[in-house]
Structures are given as C-alpha cells and as structure tokens.
BALOBA-1460 file (C-alpha; in Angstrom, 3 decimals):
// residues 135
<rec num="1" residu="m" x="23.690" y="-19.747" z="-14.296"/>
<rec num="2" residu="t" x="20.912" y="-22.312" z="-16.262"/>
<rec num="3" residu="e" x="18.577" y="-21.671" z="-18.832"/>
<rec num="4" residu="q" x="14.926" y="-22.500" z="-17.808"/>
<rec num="5" residu="p" x="13.375" y="-23.957" z="-20.672"/>
<rec num="6" residu="e" x="9.922" y="-22.745" z="-21.307"/>
<rec num="7" residu="s" x="6.807" y="-24.092" z="-22.803"/>
<rec num="8" residu="p" x="5.647" y="-23.030" z="-26.283"/>
<rec num="9" residu="d" x="3.537" y="-19.638" z="-25.616"/>
<rec num="10" residu="g" x="6.659" y="-18.571" z="-23.739"/>
<rec num="11" residu="i" x="6.113" y="-18.339" z="-20.683"/>
<rec num="12" residu="p" x="8.117" y="-20.046" z="-18.113"/>
<rec num="13" residu="p" x="7.302" y="-23.626" z="-16.110"/>
<rec num="14" residu="t" x="6.070" y="-22.961" z="-13.074"/>
<rec num="15" residu="p" x="8.203" y="-24.808" z="-9.894"/>
<rec num="16" residu="p" x="7.325" y="-28.755" z="-8.592"/>
<rec num="17" residu="h" x="4.310" y="-28.476" z="-6.194"/>
<rec num="18" residu="d" x="6.422" y="-30.323" z="-3.605"/>
<rec num="19" residu="r" x="7.711" y="-26.785" z="-2.315"/>
<rec num="20" residu="a" x="6.030" y="-24.636" z="-0.065"/>
<rec num="21" residu="p" x="4.172" y="-21.772" z="-2.725"/>
<rec num="22" residu="h" x="5.681" y="-18.713" z="-2.338"/>
<rec num="23" residu="r" x="3.191" y="-16.224" z="-0.563"/>
<rec num="24" residu="g" x="2.376" y="-13.699" z="-3.169"/>
<rec num="25" residu="r" x="1.455" y="-16.797" z="-5.914"/>
<rec num="26" residu="r" x="-2.036" y="-17.778" z="-4.533"/>
<rec num="27" residu="r" x="-2.518" y="-13.594" z="-4.275"/>
<rec num="28" residu="r" x="-1.406" y="-13.436" z="-7.463"/>
<rec num="29" residu="a" x="-3.870" y="-15.985" z="-8.993"/>
<rec num="30" residu="l" x="-6.735" y="-14.380" z="-7.468"/>
<rec num="31" residu="h" x="-5.637" y="-10.895" z="-8.525"/>
<rec num="32" residu="e" x="-5.036" y="-12.084" z="-12.378"/>
<rec num="33" residu="a" x="-8.605" y="-14.366" z="-12.346"/>
<rec num="34" residu="h" x="-10.497" y="-11.264" z="-10.954"/>
<rec num="35" residu="a" x="-9.058" y="-9.046" z="-14.085"/>
<rec num="36" residu="r" x="-9.962" y="-11.429" z="-15.875"/>
<rec num="37" residu="m" x="-13.713" y="-12.021" z="-15.098"/>
<rec num="38" residu="r" x="-13.470" y="-7.573" z="-15.120"/>
<rec num="39" residu="l" x="-12.604" y="-7.721" z="-18.333"/>
<rec num="40" residu="r" x="-15.465" y="-9.686" z="-19.377"/>
<rec num="41" residu="l" x="-17.768" y="-7.882" z="-17.527"/>
<rec num="42" residu="d" x="-17.036" y="-4.749" z="-19.564"/>
<rec num="43" residu="s" x="-17.481" y="-6.180" z="-22.438"/>
<rec num="44" residu="r" x="-21.116" y="-6.661" z="-22.125"/>
<rec num="45" residu="p" x="-22.518" y="-3.659" z="-21.047"/>
<rec num="46" residu="r" x="-25.611" y="-5.049" z="-20.010"/>
<rec num="47" residu="l" x="-24.342" y="-7.646" z="-17.555"/>
<rec num="48" residu="r" x="-21.882" y="-4.829" z="-16.209"/>
<rec num="49" residu="l" x="-24.889" y="-2.661" z="-15.206"/>
<rec num="50" residu="l" x="-26.821" y="-5.617" z="-13.871"/>
<rec num="51" residu="y" x="-23.390" y="-6.033" z="-11.583"/>
<rec num="52" residu="k" x="-22.682" y="-2.808" z="-10.584"/>
<rec num="53" residu="v" x="-26.785" y="-2.792" z="-9.600"/>
<rec num="54" residu="g" x="-26.484" y="-5.733" z="-7.902"/>
<rec num="55" residu="v" x="-23.286" y="-4.363" z="-5.831"/>
<rec num="56" residu="g" x="-24.974" y="-1.326" z="-4.748"/>
<rec num="57" residu="v" x="-27.790" y="-2.872" z="-3.747"/>
<rec num="58" residu="l" x="-26.057" y="-5.610" z="-1.296"/>
<rec num="59" residu="g" x="-23.686" y="-2.690" z="-0.280"/>
<rec num="60" residu="g" x="-26.395" y="-0.066" z="0.442"/>
<rec num="61" residu="l" x="-27.830" y="-3.690" z="2.166"/>
<rec num="62" residu="v" x="-25.300" y="-4.460" z="4.170"/>
<rec num="63" residu="v" x="-24.744" y="-0.672" z="5.771"/>
<rec num="64" residu="v" x="-27.942" y="-0.443" z="6.502"/>
<rec num="65" residu="v" x="-27.666" y="-3.281" z="8.752"/>
<rec num="66" residu="g" x="-24.319" y="-1.884" z="9.969"/>
<rec num="67" residu="l" x="-26.712" y="1.727" z="10.850"/>
<rec num="68" residu="i" x="-29.235" y="-0.432" z="12.763"/>
<rec num="69" residu="l" x="-26.403" y="-2.315" z="14.748"/>
<rec num="70" residu="v" x="-24.727" y="0.344" z="16.343"/>
<rec num="71" residu="p" x="-27.023" y="1.202" z="19.213"/>
<rec num="72" residu="l" x="-26.448" y="-2.158" z="19.726"/>
<rec num="73" residu="p" x="-23.889" y="-4.320" z="21.385"/>
<rec num="74" residu="g" x="-21.424" y="-5.482" z="18.602"/>
<rec num="75" residu="p" x="-19.533" y="-4.804" z="15.420"/>
<rec num="76" residu="g" x="-21.992" y="-2.337" z="13.742"/>
<rec num="77" residu="w" x="-19.839" y="0.412" z="13.007"/>
<rec num="78" residu="l" x="-17.706" y="-2.360" z="11.040"/>
<rec num="79" residu="v" x="-20.264" y="-3.877" z="9.477"/>
<rec num="80" residu="v" x="-21.237" y="-0.162" z="7.871"/>
<rec num="81" residu="f" x="-17.721" y="0.347" z="6.822"/>
<rec num="82" residu="l" x="-17.486" y="-2.683" z="5.495"/>
<rec num="83" residu="g" x="-20.243" y="-2.094" z="3.718"/>
<rec num="84" residu="v" x="-19.207" y="1.030" z="2.397"/>
<rec num="85" residu="a" x="-15.940" y="-0.652" z="1.133"/>
<rec num="86" residu="l" x="-18.117" y="-2.895" z="-0.984"/>
<rec num="87" residu="l" x="-20.245" y="0.175" z="-2.151"/>
<rec num="88" residu="g" x="-16.308" y="1.349" z="-3.196"/>
<rec num="89" residu="t" x="-15.447" y="-1.520" z="-5.926"/>
<rec num="90" residu="e" x="-18.172" y="-0.025" z="-8.024"/>
<rec num="91" residu="f" x="-18.554" y="3.454" z="-6.788"/>
<rec num="92" residu="p" x="-16.072" y="6.578" z="-6.458"/>
<rec num="93" residu="a" x="-17.463" y="8.389" z="-3.944"/>
<rec num="94" residu="a" x="-17.570" y="5.069" z="-1.664"/>
<rec num="95" residu="h" x="-14.105" y="4.259" z="-2.343"/>
<rec num="96" residu="r" x="-13.055" y="7.739" z="-1.253"/>
<rec num="97" residu="i" x="-14.546" y="6.970" z="2.002"/>
<rec num="98" residu="t" x="-13.332" y="4.124" z="2.400"/>
<rec num="99" residu="q" x="-9.350" y="5.439" z="2.058"/>
<rec num="100" residu="w" x="-10.153" y="8.089" z="4.286"/>
<rec num="101" residu="v" x="-11.271" y="5.474" z="6.759"/>
<rec num="102" residu="r" x="-8.163" y="3.373" z="6.214"/>
<rec num="103" residu="r" x="-5.813" y="6.415" z="6.630"/>
<rec num="104" residu="l" x="-7.857" y="7.248" z="9.699"/>
<rec num="105" residu="v" x="-7.020" y="3.859" z="10.965"/>
<rec num="106" residu="r" x="-3.579" y="3.878" z="9.821"/>
<rec num="107" residu="r" x="-3.366" y="6.733" z="11.886"/>
<rec num="108" residu="a" x="-4.547" y="5.522" z="14.637"/>
<rec num="109" residu="r" x="-2.971" y="2.344" z="15.350"/>
<rec num="110" residu="l" x="0.652" y="4.229" z="14.765"/>
<rec num="111" residu="r" x="-0.132" y="6.734" z="17.507"/>
<rec num="112" residu="w" x="-1.313" y="3.633" z="19.624"/>
<rec num="113" residu="r" x="2.124" y="2.536" z="19.125"/>
<rec num="114" residu="a" x="3.983" y="5.350" z="20.150"/>
<rec num="115" residu="w" x="2.046" y="5.851" z="23.044"/>
<rec num="116" residu="r" x="2.672" y="1.872" z="24.272"/>
<rec num="117" residu="v" x="6.238" y="2.686" z="23.280"/>
<rec num="118" residu="a" x="6.614" y="5.678" z="24.887"/>
<rec num="119" residu="r" x="4.729" y="4.264" z="28.004"/>
<rec num="120" residu="s" x="7.225" y="1.269" z="28.348"/>
<rec num="121" residu="a" x="9.876" y="3.649" z="28.048"/>
<rec num="122" residu="r" x="9.037" y="5.632" z="30.934"/>
<rec num="123" residu="r" x="8.573" y="2.382" z="32.846"/>
<rec num="124" residu="a" x="11.967" y="1.063" z="32.427"/>
<rec num="125" residu="t" x="13.268" y="4.572" z="33.340"/>
<rec num="126" residu="a" x="11.246" y="5.336" z="36.476"/>
<rec num="127" residu="t" x="13.386" y="5.104" z="39.235"/>
<rec num="128" residu="r" x="11.483" y="2.436" z="42.045"/>
<rec num="129" residu="p" x="12.571" y="3.125" z="45.345"/>
<rec num="130" residu="a" x="15.526" y="0.665" z="46.735"/>
<rec num="131" residu="a" x="14.110" y="-2.188" z="48.432"/>
<rec num="132" residu="t" x="15.871" y="-1.750" z="51.753"/>
<rec num="133" residu="p" x="16.299" y="-4.631" z="53.783"/>
<rec num="134" residu="t" x="14.166" y="-4.972" z="57.585"/>
<rec num="135" residu="r" x="16.129" y="-6.353" z="60.112"/>
C-alpha cells in the first residue's frame, strides 16, 4: 500500500484532472459552498433577515403564480409545490409540507411500478389460444 503525500494543511492532494470526475465530487463541492455561504449569512443577523424575507417573497410569488396556473393547462400544481419547496429552505412548516408531498409522490411511484410489474406478470401467464392451422 502506497502512502499519499499530504499538503501543508494536512489535506491529501486531489487526483489529476485527466480522469473522469467522481459523480459525487461536484455535489459535495456545491454542498460545501452552500455550507460556507450559510455560515457567512448566519454571522450577520441583518443580512440573514433580508435573505429570509427575500426567500419568503420569492417563494410566495412562485406559489401564487402556480395557483393561478392550476385551472389552466400546464404544470400548475408542480409550480405550487416548487414554491413551497423554495419556502421550505427557510421555514419549517413549508419544509414539513414538502416532505409530506415527497413521501406521497414516492408511494405513488412505488404503487405504479408494482401495478406495472403485476400487469406484465398477468399478461405473461395468461393462456393465449393456440393458433390452429387452417386447411
């Protein structure tokens, strides 16, 4: 087993960029950048309040636009739930609604898949009349 050299700050160096990046690397980098931004935001109470008000106004606007779109053809309810998810980033009640909707969608997707599997199994085992040769 070979030892990897460490940089002066104790973090192992990143692998060369000539290989395909690991699938989770970009997501992890975005998560770390978001965490740094939230730390900076939490250290300034006025900026935090301004951010929370901005998210509330933007999320509320998206929800209202979605509700206007509900009777029209198009993704009205999807826009409403996206607005609630946006609000859920800052407000616990909206986050709980988002989690409830996600559980509901996950259950519906699992039921749909189970129904499709059962339907294909029924079709595969159904007896089909044999073709009789005509003379």
